[in-house]
C-alpha positions as CSV (number, residue, x, y, z in Angstrom):
1,M,74.7,128.2,131.8
2,R,77.7,128.7,129.7
3,D,80.5,130.8,131.0
4,G,81.5,132.1,127.6
5,H,84.2,129.5,126.9
6,D,83.6,127.2,123.9
7,E,84.2,123.5,124.5
8,P,87.2,122.2,122.5
9,A,86.4,119.9,119.6
10,M,88.4,117.2,121.3
11,S,88.9,116.5,125.0
12,R,92.4,116.6,126.3
13,G,92.4,112.8,126.5
14,E,91.4,112.5,122.9
15,Q,94.1,114.9,121.9
16,I,96.7,112.9,123.7
17,Q,95.5,109.7,122.1
18,A,95.5,111.3,118.6
19,A,99.1,112.5,119.2
20,E,100.2,109.0,120.4
21,R,98.6,107.4,117.3
22,E,100.3,109.9,115.0
23,A,103.7,109.2,116.7
24,A,103.2,105.5,116.5
25,K,102.3,105.8,112.8
26,R,105.5,107.9,112.2
27,R,107.6,105.3,114.0
28,L,106.1,102.4,111.9
29,L,106.8,104.4,108.7
30,E,110.3,105.1,109.7
31,Q,110.9,101.5,110.6
32,A,109.4,100.3,107.3
33,E,111.6,102.7,105.3
34,A,114.7,101.6,107.2
35,E,113.9,97.9,106.4
36,R,113.0,98.6,102.8
37,V,115.1,96.9,100.1
38,P,115.6,99.2,97.1
39,M,114.3,97.8,93.9
40,E,117.8,97.9,92.3
41,E,119.1,95.5,94.9
42,T,116.5,92.8,94.2
43,T,116.8,90.1,91.6
44,R,114.1,89.0,89.3
45,A,112.7,85.6,90.1
46,V,113.6,83.0,87.5
47,P,111.4,79.8,87.5
48,D,113.3,76.7,88.4
49,R,112.4,74.2,85.7
50,R,114.9,71.5,86.6
51,W,112.2,69.4,88.3
52,R,110.4,69.0,85.0
53,R,113.4,67.2,83.5
54,D,113.3,64.5,86.2
55,R,109.5,63.8,85.8
56,P,108.4,60.9,83.6
57,Q,106.2,62.0,80.7
């Protein structure tokens, strides 16, 4: 018989795992943001066509 208490949707262990996953996700996102290079600081790639001059036709 039930004692009047509803079972939680997640067990305590599942709640802890979910919290750990969320914390890990936040850490990864913070690390990625810290390592991100702003678009303004990148240069556009220009093809190097010098090798074509040295090839026989």
